[in-house]
Backbone as JSON Lines, residues from 0, in Angstrom:
{"i":0,"aa":"M","n":[11.11,-0.99,17.45],"ca":[9.93,0.09,17.88],"c":[10.0,-0.17,19.16]}
{"i":1,"aa":"K","n":[10.47,0.16,20.45],"ca":[10.75,0.33,21.54],"c":[10.23,2.43,21.97]}
{"i":2,"aa":"G","n":[9.63,2.46,22.58],"ca":[8.87,3.55,22.97],"c":[7.48,3.51,22.16]}
{"i":3,"aa":"V","n":[7.35,2.89,20.68],"ca":[6.16,3.24,20.29],"c":[4.64,3.67,20.66]}
{"i":4,"aa":"K","n":[3.66,5.11,19.98],"ca":[2.51,4.45,20.99],"c":[1.61,3.47,19.32]}
{"i":5,"aa":"K","n":[0.99,3.04,20.03],"ca":[0.8,1.74,19.11],"c":[-1.4,2.85,18.5]}
{"i":6,"aa":"Q","n":[-0.46,3.78,17.72],"ca":[-1.28,4.83,16.77],"c":[-0.03,4.81,15.95]}
{"i":7,"aa":"N","n":[1.06,5.17,15.86],"ca":[2.01,5.05,15.68],"c":[2.28,3.71,14.55]}
{"i":8,"aa":"L","n":[1.83,2.27,15.05],"ca":[3.0,1.61,14.61],"c":[2.69,1.99,13.27]}
{"i":9,"aa":"P","n":[3.57,0.73,12.22],"ca":[3.75,-0.02,10.85],"c":[2.89,-0.27,10.66]}
{"i":10,"aa":"V","n":[1.7,0.67,9.38],"ca":[0.44,-0.94,8.71],"c":[0.28,-1.5,7.78]}
{"i":11,"aa":"K","n":[0.03,-1.72,6.89],"ca":[0.5,-2.97,6.25],"c":[-0.8,-2.71,5.35]}
{"i":12,"aa":"I","n":[-2.06,-3.5,4.09],"ca":[-2.46,-3.92,3.5],"c":[-2.64,-5.04,3.35]}
{"i":13,"aa":"C","n":[-3.39,-6.53,3.9],"ca":[-2.83,-7.75,3.02],"c":[-4.5,-7.58,1.92]}
{"i":14,"aa":"P","n":[-2.92,-8.34,1.01],"ca":[-3.84,-8.71,-0.81],"c":[-4.76,-9.46,-0.76]}
{"i":15,"aa":"V","n":[-4.77,-10.26,0.32],"ca":[-6.38,-11.81,-0.01],"c":[-7.46,-10.6,0.29]}
{"i":16,"aa":"C","n":[-7.48,-10.4,1.96],"ca":[-8.48,-9.9,2.82],"c":[-9.07,-7.93,2.19]}
{"i":17,"aa":"K","n":[-7.82,-7.58,1.95],"ca":[-7.68,-6.22,2.04],"c":[-8.24,-5.11,3.17]}
{"i":18,"aa":"L","n":[-7.87,-5.72,4.08],"ca":[-7.88,-6.1,5.39],"c":[-6.3,-4.54,5.69]}
{"i":19,"aa":"S","n":[-6.32,-3.34,6.98],"ca":[-5.31,-3.56,7.0],"c":[-4.49,-3.85,8.92]}
{"i":20,"aa":"F","n":[-3.48,-4.28,8.42],"ca":[-3.01,-4.93,10.2],"c":[-0.91,-4.06,10.46]}
{"i":21,"aa":"A","n":[-2.08,-3.94,11.7],"ca":[-0.46,-2.99,12.32],"c":[0.22,-3.97,12.66]}
{"i":22,"aa":"W","n":[1.19,-3.7,12.7],"ca":[2.75,-4.65,13.34],"c":[2.8,-4.74,14.28]}
{"i":23,"aa":"R","n":[3.37,-6.18,15.07],"ca":[3.09,-6.86,15.25],"c":[4.77,-7.44,16.47]}
{"i":24,"aa":"K","n":[4.91,-7.49,17.7],"ca":[5.88,-7.72,18.52],"c":[6.74,-9.11,18.02]}
{"i":25,"aa":"K","n":[5.89,-9.95,17.5],"ca":[5.98,-11.45,16.4],"c":[6.62,-11.35,15.3]}
{"i":26,"aa":"W","n":[6.26,-10.5,14.49],"ca":[7.29,-9.3,13.15],"c":[8.28,-9.38,13.73]}
{"i":27,"aa":"E","n":[9.38,-8.07,15.07],"ca":[10.14,-7.76,14.4],"c":[11.15,-8.12,13.76]}
{"i":28,"aa":"R","n":[11.42,-9.1,13.96],"ca":[12.57,-9.76,13.19],"c":[12.29,-9.05,11.29]}
{"i":29,"aa":"N","n":[11.44,-9.86,11.19],"ca":[10.81,-10.06,9.57],"c":[9.19,-9.09,9.46]}
{"i":30,"aa":"W","n":[8.99,-7.8,9.75],"ca":[7.94,-7.39,9.26],"c":[8.38,-7.14,7.37]}
{"i":31,"aa":"N","n":[9.63,-6.42,6.88],"ca":[9.18,-6.4,5.55],"c":[9.55,-8.06,4.87]}
{"i":32,"aa":"D","n":[9.68,-8.46,5.75],"ca":[8.96,-10.29,4.55],"c":[7.04,-10.4,5.15]}
{"i":33,"aa":"V","n":[6.32,-9.23,6.36],"ca":[5.5,-10.32,6.47],"c":[4.25,-9.37,5.26]}
{"i":34,"aa":"I","n":[3.32,-10.6,4.21],"ca":[2.25,-9.76,3.99],"c":[0.79,-10.17,3.82]}
{"i":35,"aa":"Y","n":[0.93,-10.46,4.4],"ca":[-0.03,-11.13,4.38],"c":[-0.53,-11.8,6.16]}
{"i":36,"aa":"C","n":[-1.81,-10.76,6.67],"ca":[-2.44,-10.38,7.87],"c":[-2.96,-11.58,8.46]}
{"i":37,"aa":"S","n":[-2.88,-12.78,8.16],"ca":[-3.16,-14.93,8.55],"c":[-2.77,-15.14,7.93]}
{"i":38,"aa":"V","n":[-3.01,-16.29,8.67],"ca":[-2.36,-17.92,7.97],"c":[-3.16,-18.45,7.27]}
{"i":39,"aa":"K","n":[-4.57,-17.67,8.12],"ca":[-6.44,-18.33,6.72],"c":[-5.98,-16.92,5.47]}
{"i":40,"aa":"C","n":[-5.29,-16.17,5.19],"ca":[-5.21,-15.28,4.61],"c":[-4.22,-16.31,3.58]}
{"i":41,"aa":"R","n":[-3.05,-16.47,4.5],"ca":[-1.57,-17.27,3.4],"c":[-2.1,-18.18,3.03]}
{"i":42,"aa":"N","n":[-2.93,-19.58,3.56],"ca":[-3.47,-20.66,2.88],"c":[-4.21,-20.28,1.49]}
{"i":43,"aa":"K","n":[-4.97,-18.54,1.36],"ca":[-6.42,-18.09,0.8],"c":[-5.3,-18.15,-1.07]}
{"i":44,"aa":"K","n":[-4.35,-17.93,-0.23],"ca":[-4.27,-16.74,-2.44],"c":[-3.84,-18.08,-2.7]}
{"i":45,"aa":"Q","n":[-3.7,-19.61,-2.13],"ca":[-2.89,-20.52,-3.23],"c":[-4.09,-20.89,-4.39]}
{"i":46,"aa":"S","n":[-5.58,-20.77,-3.4],"ca":[-7.22,-21.12,-4.52],"c":[-7.39,-19.82,-4.79]}
């Protein structure tokens, strides 16, 4: 993702809160496995 402008970053929709979230550097290696936008949403899915 080097040299990509912020408006061109990939986006996903969180299944819990239905908000969109964009690619982050910390998710570079596992972007395909990222499902939830935050730890809070990841924990909410179980309840």
